[in-house]
ROSE-4610 file (N, C-alpha, C; in Angstrom, 1 decimal, always signed):
// ROSE-4610
residu = [M/M/M/D/D/D/L/L/L/S/S/S/P/P/P/E/E/E/R/R/R/P/P/P/Q/Q/Q/E/E/E/E/E/E/P/P/P/A/A/A/S/S/S/I/I/I/R/R/R/P/P/P/R/R/R/G/G/G/W/W/W/R/R/R/A/A/A/H/H/H/L/L/L/S/S/S/G/G/G/K/K/K/G/G/G/N/N/N/F/F/F/L/L/L/I/I/I/L/L/L/S/S/S/L/L/L/L/L/L/I/I/I/V/V/V/V/V/V/I/I/I/D/D/D/Q/Q/Q/W/W/W/S/S/S/K/K/K/W/W/W/L/L/L/V/V/V/E/E/E/I/I/I/H/H/H/L/L/L/P/P/P/L/L/L/D/D/D/A/A/A/G/G/G/Q/Q/Q/R/R/R/I/I/I/I/I/I/P/P/P/H/H/H/I/I/I/L/L/L/N/N/N/F/F/F/I/I/I/H/H/H/V/V/V/T/T/T/N/N/N/T/T/T/G/G/G/V/V/V/A/A/A/F/F/F/G/G/G/L/L/L/F/F/F/P/P/P/A/A/A/H/H/H/G/G/G/H/H/H/P/P/P/L/L/L/A/A/A/T/T/T/L/L/L/A/A/A/L/L/L/T/T/T/L/L/L/V/V/V/G/G/G/F/F/F/A/A/A/A/A/A/L/L/L/A/A/A/A/A/A/V/V/V/L/L/L/Y/Y/Y/Y/Y/Y/F/F/F/W/W/W/S/S/S/T/T/T/P/P/P/P/P/P/N/N/N/Q/Q/Q/R/R/R/L/L/L/L/L/L/L/L/L/S/S/S/S/S/S/L/L/L/A/A/A/L/L/L/I/I/I/L/L/L/G/G/G/G/G/G/A/A/A/V/V/V/G/G/G/N/N/N/L/L/L/I/I/I/D/D/D/R/R/R/I/I/I/A/A/A/T/T/T/G/G/G/A/A/A/V/V/V/T/T/T/D/D/D/F/F/F/I/I/I/D/D/D/F/F/F/Y/Y/Y/W/W/W/H/H/H/L/L/L/Y/Y/Y/H/H/H/W/W/W/H/H/H/T/T/T/F/F/F/N/N/N/V/V/V/A/A/A/D/D/D/S/S/S/A/A/A/I/I/I/T/T/T/V/V/V/G/G/G/I/I/I/I/I/I/L/L/L/M/M/M/A/A/A/W/W/W/D/D/D/I/I/I/V/V/V/R/R/R/G/G/G/G/G/G/S/S/S/A/A/A/E/E/E/Q/Q/Q/R/R/R/A/A/A/P/P/P/D/D/D/L/L/L/E/E/E/A/A/A/A/A/A/A/A/A/S/S/S/H/H/H/E/E/E/P/P/P/S/S/S/A/A/A/G/G/G/N/N/N/R/R/R/D/D/D]
num = [1/1/1/2/2/2/3/3/3/4/4/4/5/5/5/6/6/6/7/7/7/8/8/8/9/9/9/10/10/10/11/11/11/12/12/12/13/13/13/14/14/14/15/15/15/16/16/16/17/17/17/18/18/18/19/19/19/20/20/20/21/21/21/22/22/22/23/23/23/24/24/24/25/25/25/26/26/26/27/27/27/28/28/28/29/29/29/30/30/30/31/31/31/32/32/32/33/33/33/34/34/34/35/35/35/36/36/36/37/37/37/38/38/38/39/39/39/40/40/40/41/41/41/42/42/42/43/43/43/44/44/44/45/45/45/46/46/46/47/47/47/48/48/48/49/49/49/50/50/50/51/51/51/52/52/52/53/53/53/54/54/54/55/55/55/56/56/56/57/57/57/58/58/58/59/59/59/60/60/60/61/61/61/62/62/62/63/63/63/64/64/64/65/65/65/66/66/66/67/67/67/68/68/68/69/69/69/70/70/70/71/71/71/72/72/72/73/73/73/74/74/74/75/75/75/76/76/76/77/77/77/78/78/78/79/79/79/80/80/80/81/81/81/82/82/82/83/83/83/84/84/84/85/85/85/86/86/86/87/87/87/88/88/88/89/89/89/90/90/90/91/91/91/92/92/92/93/93/93/94/94/94/95/95/95/96/96/96/97/97/97/98/98/98/99/99/99/100/100/100/101/101/101/102/102/102/103/103/103/104/104/104/105/105/105/106/106/106/107/107/107/108/108/108/109/109/109/110/110/110/111/111/111/112/112/112/113/113/113/114/114/114/115/115/115/116/116/116/117/117/117/118/118/118/119/119/119/120/120/120/121/121/121/122/122/122/123/123/123/124/124/124/125/125/125/126/126/126/127/127/127/128/128/128/129/129/129/130/130/130/131/131/131/132/132/132/133/133/133/134/134/134/135/135/135/136/136/136/137/137/137/138/138/138/139/139/139/140/140/140/141/141/141/142/142/142/143/143/143/144/144/144/145/145/145/146/146/146/147/147/147/148/148/148/149/149/149/150/150/150/151/151/151/152/152/152/153/153/153/154/154/154/155/155/155/156/156/156/157/157/157/158/158/158/159/159/159/160/160/160/161/161/161/162/162/162/163/163/163/164/164/164/165/165/165/166/166/166/167/167/167/168/168/168/169/169/169/170/170/170/171/171/171/172/172/172/173/173/173/174/174/174/175/175/175/176/176/176/177/177/177/178/178/178/179/179/179/180/180/180/181/181/181/182/182/182/183/183/183/184/184/184/185/185/185/186/186/186/187/187/187/188/188/188/189/189/189/190/190/190/191/191/191/192/192/192/193/193/193/194/194/194/195/195/195/196/196/196/197/197/197/198/198/198/199/199/199/200/200/200/201/201/201/202/202/202]
x = [-102.1/-101.2/-100.3/-99.1/-98.0/-97.5/-97.3/-96.8/-95.7/-95.7/-94.6/-93.2/-92.0/-91.1/-90.3/-89.4/-88.5/-87.6/-86.7/-85.7/-84.9/-83.4/-82.7/-81.7/-81.6/-81.1/-79.5/-79.8/-78.3/-77.7/-76.5/-75.4/-75.1/-75.0/-75.0/-73.8/-74.2/-72.9/-71.9/-71.7/-71.0/-70.1/-70.1/-69.5/-68.6/-69.6/-68.6/-67.8/-66.5/-65.3/-65.4/-64.5/-64.3/-63.1/-63.0/-61.6/-61.2/-59.9/-59.0/-59.6/-60.2/-60.4/-61.8/-62.5/-63.5/-63.0/-62.2/-62.0/-61.1/-60.2/-59.5/-60.6/-61.4/-62.3/-62.6/-62.7/-62.8/-61.9/-60.8/-59.9/-58.5/-58.1/-57.0/-56.4/-57.5/-57.2/-56.3/-56.8/-56.1/-54.8/-54.4/-53.4/-52.3/-52.9/-52.1/-51.8/-52.3/-52.1/-50.7/-50.9/-49.9/-48.8/-49.0/-47.3/-47.2/-47.8/-47.4/-46.3/-47.4/-46.5/-44.7/-44.9/-43.7/-42.9/-42.9/-42.2/-41.5/-42.6/-42.4/-41.1/-41.6/-40.9/-39.0/-39.3/-37.8/-36.8/-37.8/-37.2/-36.6/-37.5/-37.2/-36.1/-36.0/-34.7/-33.2/-33.4/-31.8/-31.8/-32.5/-32.0/-31.4/-31.9/-31.4/-29.9/-29.7/-28.5/-27.2/-28.2/-26.8/-27.1/-27.5/-27.0/-26.4/-26.7/-26.1/-25.8/-24.6/-23.7/-24.7/-24.1/-25.1/-24.7/-25.8/-26.5/-25.7/-25.6/-25.5/-26.8/-27.0/-28.6/-28.5/-29.5/-30.6/-31.2/-30.8/-32.2/-32.8/-34.3/-35.2/-36.6/-36.6/-37.5/-36.7/-36.5/-36.2/-36.9/-36.1/-37.3/-38.4/-38.7/-39.5/-39.5/-38.3/-38.1/-36.4/-36.1/-34.7/-35.2/-34.0/-33.5/-32.5/-32.3/-31.2/-31.1/-29.9/-30.2/-29.6/-30.7/-29.9/-30.2/-30.0/-30.8/-31.2/-32.7/-33.3/-33.5/-33.3/-33.5/-34.3/-35.5/-36.5/-37.5/-38.7/-39.9/-40.1/-41.4/-41.7/-41.4/-40.8/-40.1/-39.1/-38.5/-37.4/-37.4/-38.8/-39.1/-38.0/-38.5/-38.0/-36.6/-35.2/-34.5/-33.5/-33.3/-32.5/-30.8/-30.3/-29.1/-28.0/-28.1/-27.6/-27.8/-28.2/-28.4/-28.7/-28.2/-28.9/-30.0/-30.3/-31.6/-32.9/-32.3/-33.7/-33.7/-32.4/-33.4/-34.4/-33.9/-34.6/-36.2/-36.2/-37.5/-38.2/-37.7/-38.5/-39.0/-38.3/-38.4/-39.5/-39.5/-40.6/-42.0/-41.8/-42.8/-42.9/-42.8/-43.0/-43.8/-43.2/-43.9/-45.2/-45.6/-46.6/-47.8/-47.4/-47.8/-48.6/-47.8/-48.2/-49.3/-49.1/-50.0/-51.3/-51.3/-52.4/-52.9/-52.5/-52.9/-53.3/-52.7/-53.2/-54.5/-54.6/-56.0/-57.2/-56.7/-58.0/-58.4/-57.5/-57.2/-58.2/-57.7/-58.2/-59.9/-60.2/-62.0/-62.5/-62.2/-62.5/-63.6/-65.0/-65.7/-65.0/-65.5/-64.9/-66.0/-66.9/-67.7/-67.4/-66.2/-65.3/-64.9/-64.8/-64.1/-62.6/-63.3/-62.1/-61.1/-62.2/-61.2/-60.2/-60.5/-59.8/-58.4/-58.6/-57.7/-56.7/-57.0/-56.4/-55.6/-56.0/-55.3/-54.4/-54.6/-53.6/-52.6/-52.4/-52.0/-51.2/-51.1/-50.7/-50.1/-50.5/-49.5/-48.5/-48.4/-47.3/-46.5/-46.4/-46.0/-44.9/-46.2/-45.1/-44.6/-44.5/-44.0/-42.2/-42.5/-41.7/-40.6/-40.9/-39.6/-39.3/-40.5/-39.9/-38.8/-39.0/-37.4/-36.6/-36.4/-35.2/-34.5/-35.5/-35.1/-34.3/-35.2/-33.9/-33.2/-33.2/-32.0/-31.0/-30.7/-30.2/-29.9/-31.3/-31.3/-31.7/-31.9/-32.5/-32.8/-33.6/-34.0/-34.1/-33.9/-33.2/-34.7/-34.5/-35.6/-34.1/-35.1/-34.6/-35.4/-36.6/-37.4/-38.0/-37.2/-37.3/-37.9/-39.5/-39.5/-39.6/-39.1/-39.2/-39.6/-39.8/-39.8/-38.7/-38.1/-37.3/-36.2/-36.1/-35.1/-35.8/-37.2/-38.1/-37.9/-37.3/-37.2/-38.0/-39.5/-40.2/-39.0/-39.4/-38.7/-38.3/-37.3/-36.9/-37.7/-38.7/-39.4/-39.2/-39.9/-39.5/-41.2/-41.2/-42.6/-43.2/-42.6/-43.6/-44.2/-43.0/-44.0/-45.0/-45.1/-46.2/-47.5/-47.0/-48.3/-49.1/-47.9/-48.7/-49.8/-49.2/-49.7/-50.9/-51.2/-52.1/-53.2/-52.6/-53.6/-54.2/-53.3/-54.4/-55.1/-55.1/-55.8/-56.9/-57.4/-58.6/-59.2/-58.4/-58.9/-59.9/-59.5/-59.7/-60.9/-61.0/-62.1/-63.3/-62.9/-63.7/-64.8/-63.7/-64.3/-64.9/-65.1/-65.4/-66.8/-66.5/-68.4/-69.3/-68.8/-69.5/-69.7/-68.4/-68.1/-68.8/-68.2/-68.2/-69.9/-70.2/-71.5/-71.7/-71.0/-70.6/-71.2/-70.8/-71.1/-72.7/-73.2/-74.5/-75.8/-75.0/-76.0/-76.6/-75.8/-76.6/-77.4/-77.5/-78.2/-79.9/-79.3/-80.7/-81.5/-80.8/-81.0/-82.3/-81.7/-82.0/-83.4/-83.6/-84.6/-85.8/-85.2/-86.4/-86.8/-86.0/-86.7/-87.8/-87.7/-88.9/-89.9/-90.0/-91.4/-91.9/-93.0/-94.4/-95.0/-95.2/-95.5/-97.0/-97.3/-98.5/-99.8/-99.8/-100.9/-101.3/-100.2/-99.8/-100.3/-100.6/-100.6/-102.2/-103.0/-104.2/-104.5]
y = [-27.9/-27.6/-28.8/-28.9/-29.7/-29.1/-30.7/-30.3/-31.3/-31.7/-33.2/-32.3/-32.8/-32.0/-32.2/-31.2/-30.7/-31.7/-32.4/-33.3/-32.0/-32.5/-31.7/-31.8/-31.0/-31.0/-31.6/-32.5/-32.9/-32.4/-32.7/-32.1/-32.2/-31.3/-31.5/-32.6/-33.3/-34.7/-33.6/-32.5/-32.0/-31.3/-31.5/-30.6/-31.5/-32.9/-33.7/-34.3/-34.5/-35.3/-36.6/-36.9/-38.4/-38.9/-40.4/-40.2/-40.6/-40.4/-40.3/-39.5/-38.2/-37.0/-37.6/-38.5/-38.9/-39.9/-40.6/-41.1/-40.6/-39.5/-38.6/-37.5/-37.2/-36.5/-36.6/-35.4/-35.1/-36.3/-36.5/-37.2/-36.5/-35.3/-34.4/-34.4/-34.2/-33.8/-35.4/-36.3/-37.6/-38.0/-37.4/-37.4/-36.0/-35.2/-34.4/-35.2/-36.0/-36.9/-38.1/-38.5/-39.4/-38.8/-37.3/-36.7/-36.2/-36.0/-35.1/-36.6/-38.0/-39.1/-39.3/-39.2/-39.3/-38.3/-37.3/-36.2/-35.8/-36.4/-36.6/-38.0/-38.7/-39.8/-39.4/-39.0/-38.9/-37.6/-36.8/-35.6/-36.4/-37.5/-38.0/-38.9/-39.7/-40.4/-39.9/-39.0/-37.7/-37.5/-37.0/-36.4/-37.3/-38.7/-39.4/-39.6/-40.1/-40.3/-39.4/-38.4/-37.1/-36.7/-37.2/-36.8/-38.2/-39.5/-40.4/-41.4/-42.0/-43.0/-43.9/-44.7/-46.4/-47.5/-47.7/-48.3/-47.8/-46.4/-45.4/-45.4/-44.8/-44.5/-43.6/-42.7/-41.7/-42.0/-42.2/-41.9/-40.7/-41.4/-40.3/-40.6/-41.2/-41.6/-42.6/-42.6/-43.4/-44.8/-46.3/-47.3/-47.6/-46.8/-46.3/-46.3/-45.2/-44.8/-44.5/-45.2/-44.6/-44.1/-43.7/-43.2/-44.4/-45.1/-46.2/-45.7/-45.5/-45.4/-47.2/-47.9/-48.9/-49.4/-50.3/-49.9/-51.6/-51.7/-53.3/-53.7/-54.7/-54.8/-56.0/-56.2/-56.9/-56.3/-56.3/-55.6/-54.6/-54.4/-53.8/-54.4/-53.8/-54.5/-55.7/-55.2/-56.3/-57.7/-57.8/-59.6/-59.4/-60.7/-61.6/-60.2/-60.1/-59.4/-60.4/-59.3/-60.0/-59.8/-59.5/-59.7/-59.3/-58.2/-57.6/-58.6/-59.9/-60.3/-59.5/-59.3/-58.9/-58.8/-60.5/-60.9/-61.4/-61.3/-61.1/-59.9/-58.6/-56.8/-56.9/-57.2/-57.0/-57.7/-58.8/-59.2/-58.2/-58.4/-57.8/-55.7/-55.5/-54.5/-54.0/-55.5/-55.8/-55.8/-56.5/-56.8/-55.8/-54.6/-53.3/-52.6/-52.7/-51.9/-52.6/-54.0/-54.7/-54.3/-54.8/-53.4/-52.5/-51.8/-50.5/-50.7/-50.6/-50.9/-50.9/-52.1/-52.8/-51.5/-51.1/-49.6/-48.4/-48.2/-47.5/-47.4/-49.3/-49.3/-49.5/-49.5/-49.5/-48.2/-47.1/-45.9/-45.4/-45.7/-45.0/-45.6/-47.1/-47.4/-46.6/-46.9/-46.5/-44.9/-45.1/-43.8/-42.9/-41.6/-40.3/-40.1/-40.7/-40.4/-41.3/-42.7/-43.5/-42.8/-42.3/-41.3/-41.9/-42.9/-43.7/-44.7/-45.6/-46.2/-45.4/-44.1/-43.6/-43.2/-42.1/-42.4/-43.4/-44.6/-45.9/-45.9/-46.1/-45.8/-45.0/-44.0/-42.5/-43.1/-43.3/-43.8/-44.9/-46.0/-47.2/-46.7/-45.8/-45.5/-44.5/-43.7/-42.8/-43.5/-44.7/-45.1/-46.1/-47.2/-48.1/-47.4/-46.1/-45.3/-44.3/-44.3/-43.9/-45.0/-46.1/-47.3/-47.6/-47.5/-47.8/-47.1/-45.9/-44.7/-45.1/-45.3/-45.9/-47.3/-48.1/-49.5/-48.8/-48.5/-48.3/-47.4/-46.3/-45.6/-46.6/-47.1/-48.0/-49.5/-49.9/-51.2/-51.6/-51.0/-50.8/-50.1/-50.2/-48.8/-48.4/-46.9/-46.7/-46.8/-47.7/-47.5/-47.1/-46.7/-45.6/-45.4/-45.6/-46.0/-47.1/-47.1/-48.5/-48.0/-48.8/-48.5/-50.4/-50.1/-51.2/-50.8/-51.8/-51.4/-52.7/-51.8/-52.4/-53.4/-54.7/-55.4/-55.9/-55.0/-56.2/-55.0/-55.3/-54.3/-54.4/-53.8/-54.4/-53.9/-54.5/-54.1/-52.6/-52.1/-50.9/-50.5/-49.5/-49.0/-47.7/-46.8/-45.7/-45.1/-43.9/-43.2/-43.7/-44.5/-45.3/-45.9/-47.4/-48.5/-48.0/-46.7/-46.7/-45.6/-45.2/-44.9/-46.0/-47.2/-48.5/-49.0/-49.1/-50.2/-49.9/-48.2/-47.5/-47.5/-47.1/-47.4/-48.7/-50.3/-51.2/-51.3/-50.7/-50.9/-50.4/-49.0/-48.1/-48.6/-49.8/-50.7/-51.7/-52.1/-53.3/-53.1/-51.8/-51.0/-50.7/-50.0/-50.0/-51.4/-52.5/-53.9/-54.2/-54.4/-54.5/-54.1/-52.7/-51.9/-51.7/-52.8/-52.5/-51.4/-50.5/-49.5/-48.8/-47.3/-46.6/-45.3/-44.5/-43.7/-43.5/-42.6/-41.7/-42.8/-44.4/-44.8/-45.2/-45.5/-46.1/-44.6/-43.6/-42.3/-42.4/-42.6/-42.6/-43.6/-44.8/-45.9/-45.9/-44.9/-44.5/-43.6/-42.5/-41.6/-41.7/-42.7/-43.1/-44.4/-45.1/-45.9/-45.0/-43.7/-43.0/-42.4/-42.0/-41.5/-42.0/-43.4/-44.3/-44.8/-44.0/-44.7/-44.1/-44.4/-43.6/-42.5/-41.2/-40.6/-40.8/-40.3/-40.8/-40.2/-39.7/-39.3/-40.0/-40.8/-41.7/-42.9/-43.0/-44.8/-45.4/-44.4/-45.0/-46.2]
z = [+27.0/+27.5/+27.8/+27.4/+27.6/+28.5/+29.9/+31.2/+31.6/+30.0/+30.5/+30.6/+31.3/+31.9/+30.2/+30.4/+28.8/+29.0/+28.2/+27.9/+27.4/+28.1/+27.8/+26.4/+25.8/+24.4/+24.3/+23.4/+23.0/+22.2/+22.6/+22.1/+20.3/+19.9/+18.0/+18.1/+16.9/+16.7/+16.3/+15.6/+15.0/+15.9/+16.8/+17.8/+19.2/+18.8/+20.2/+19.9/+20.5/+20.1/+19.9/+19.0/+18.1/+18.4/+18.0/+17.8/+19.1/+19.1/+20.4/+21.6/+21.6/+21.7/+22.6/+22.3/+23.1/+24.1/+23.8/+25.1/+25.7/+25.7/+26.7/+27.3/+26.8/+27.4/+28.9/+29.0/+31.1/+32.0/+31.2/+31.8/+32.3/+31.9/+31.9/+33.3/+34.4/+35.7/+36.1/+35.6/+36.0/+35.4/+34.1/+33.5/+34.1/+34.6/+35.4/+37.1/+37.2/+38.8/+38.2/+36.9/+36.8/+36.5/+35.6/+35.2/+36.4/+38.0/+39.0/+40.0/+39.6/+40.3/+39.7/+38.0/+37.4/+38.0/+38.4/+38.5/+39.5/+40.9/+42.4/+42.5/+41.5/+41.5/+41.2/+40.0/+39.2/+40.0/+40.9/+41.5/+43.1/+43.6/+44.8/+44.5/+43.3/+43.1/+43.2/+42.5/+41.6/+42.7/+44.0/+45.2/+46.0/+46.3/+46.9/+46.4/+44.7/+44.1/+44.0/+44.8/+44.7/+45.5/+46.6/+47.9/+49.2/+48.8/+49.3/+48.3/+48.5/+48.1/+48.0/+47.0/+47.3/+48.6/+49.0/+49.8/+51.1/+50.8/+52.7/+53.2/+53.9/+54.4/+55.2/+55.6/+56.8/+57.7/+59.0/+59.3/+59.5/+59.4/+59.1/+60.8/+61.0/+62.3/+63.1/+64.0/+64.8/+65.1/+64.4/+64.7/+63.6/+63.1/+61.8/+60.4/+60.0/+58.3/+58.8/+57.2/+56.9/+55.5/+54.8/+53.3/+53.2/+52.5/+52.4/+50.3/+49.9/+48.5/+47.9/+47.5/+47.0/+45.4/+44.6/+43.3/+43.4/+42.6/+42.0/+41.1/+40.4/+38.7/+39.1/+40.1/+39.9/+39.6/+40.2/+39.8/+41.2/+41.8/+42.6/+43.7/+45.0/+46.2/+46.5/+45.1/+44.8/+45.0/+43.6/+43.2/+42.3/+41.8/+40.8/+40.4/+41.0/+40.4/+39.2/+38.7/+37.2/+37.4/+38.7/+38.7/+37.7/+36.8/+36.1/+34.6/+34.5/+33.4/+32.1/+31.2/+29.8/+29.8/+29.7/+28.9/+29.4/+30.8/+32.7/+32.8/+32.2/+33.0/+31.2/+29.8/+28.8/+28.9/+29.4/+29.9/+31.0/+31.8/+32.7/+32.1/+30.8/+30.4/+29.5/+29.1/+27.8/+28.4/+29.9/+30.6/+31.3/+31.7/+32.0/+30.9/+29.7/+28.5/+28.5/+28.2/+28.2/+29.3/+30.4/+31.7/+31.5/+31.1/+30.6/+29.8/+29.0/+27.6/+28.3/+28.9/+29.3/+30.4/+31.0/+32.2/+31.2/+29.7/+29.2/+28.8/+27.8/+27.4/+28.4/+29.4/+31.0/+30.9/+30.9/+30.7/+29.9/+29.0/+27.7/+27.8/+27.8/+27.6/+28.9/+29.5/+31.0/+31.0/+31.3/+31.1/+32.1/+31.6/+32.7/+34.0/+34.0/+35.3/+36.4/+35.8/+36.7/+37.3/+38.2/+39.2/+39.9/+40.6/+41.6/+40.8/+39.6/+38.7/+38.1/+37.7/+36.8/+37.4/+38.6/+40.2/+40.3/+40.4/+41.0/+39.7/+38.1/+37.4/+36.8/+37.0/+37.3/+37.8/+38.9/+40.2/+39.9/+39.1/+38.2/+37.5/+36.6/+35.4/+35.2/+37.0/+36.7/+37.5/+38.3/+38.8/+38.2/+37.2/+36.0/+35.2/+34.9/+34.1/+34.7/+35.9/+36.9/+37.0/+37.2/+37.4/+36.3/+34.8/+33.5/+33.1/+33.1/+32.8/+33.9/+34.8/+35.5/+34.7/+34.6/+33.9/+32.4/+31.8/+30.6/+30.5/+31.0/+31.5/+32.3/+33.3/+33.8/+34.3/+34.0/+34.0/+35.6/+36.2/+37.6/+38.1/+38.7/+39.9/+41.0/+41.2/+42.1/+43.4/+44.4/+45.7/+47.2/+47.8/+49.2/+50.3/+50.5/+51.6/+52.1/+53.0/+54.0/+55.1/+56.1/+56.9/+57.6/+59.0/+59.9/+61.0/+61.4/+63.2/+64.2/+64.6/+65.8/+64.3/+64.3/+63.3/+62.3/+62.3/+60.8/+59.8/+58.7/+58.3/+56.5/+55.8/+54.8/+53.6/+52.4/+51.3/+50.7/+50.6/+50.2/+48.7/+49.0/+47.3/+47.4/+46.4/+46.6/+46.0/+44.9/+45.0/+44.2/+43.2/+41.9/+42.4/+43.6/+44.3/+45.4/+45.7/+46.8/+45.7/+44.5/+43.9/+43.1/+42.7/+42.2/+43.1/+44.4/+45.6/+46.0/+46.1/+46.5/+45.1/+44.3/+42.8/+43.0/+43.0/+43.5/+44.3/+45.6/+46.7/+46.0/+45.7/+45.4/+44.1/+43.4/+42.5/+42.8/+43.5/+44.7/+45.3/+45.7/+46.4/+45.9/+44.4/+43.2/+43.1/+42.6/+42.7/+43.6/+44.4/+45.9/+46.3/+45.8/+46.2/+44.8/+44.0/+42.3/+41.2/+41.7/+40.7/+41.4/+40.9/+41.8/+41.7/+42.5/+42.5/+40.9/+40.5/+39.3/+38.6/+38.7/+37.3/+37.3/+38.5/+38.7/+38.5/+39.1/+38.5/+37.1/+35.8/+34.8/+34.8/+35.0/+34.9/+35.5/+37.2/+37.8/+37.1/+36.4/+35.8/+35.3/+34.1/+33.1/+33.2/+34.5/+34.8/+35.2/+36.2/+36.4/+35.4/+34.1/+32.8/+32.3/+32.4/+32.1/+32.7/+34.1/+34.7/+34.4/+34.3/+34.2/+35.2/+34.7/+36.2/+36.9/+37.9/+38.9/+37.9/+37.1/+36.5/+35.0/+34.1/+33.6/+34.0/+35.3/+35.8/+35.4/+35.7/+35.3/+34.3]
């Protein structure tokens, strides 16, 4: 009588997702997160643009937070401004597309069990798309979040910048901890399946 544990039946090859579907399988929730970031980012910018004139501000929390309507011709947090030069704006737009393509490829090739990494990539993807929409439409990005303490003000930013920053932090954390537990679990299961049972060690 065979008492060896039954092996789980493999999914028939005919019904396994192939091609691009195989790469996107199990990643729908992360794509929804990216879409949600884009929607919130564009909606918040639209509200600022219709309620606050350019360079006007509204105090939200004294000594901590203001909403100020400004435009940014550079990248996140006002770095590398184009100052309205067409070639500089075009260069930054092309750089944005290149970065977006790199993030998309990374997202595409990441296994669905690496949830922390996919979450970070989804945040970065949503933020990159949100800012790229602004740059294509007007040549500049709308910023409005002004964190400060007394006389010290951080660079004004927006929801897309926040998503990109959080995404980078999560990605760094995933790298530091050597990959997510979900990534290591299949390796541990595979090792356990090859380990001889107590009855077969003699």
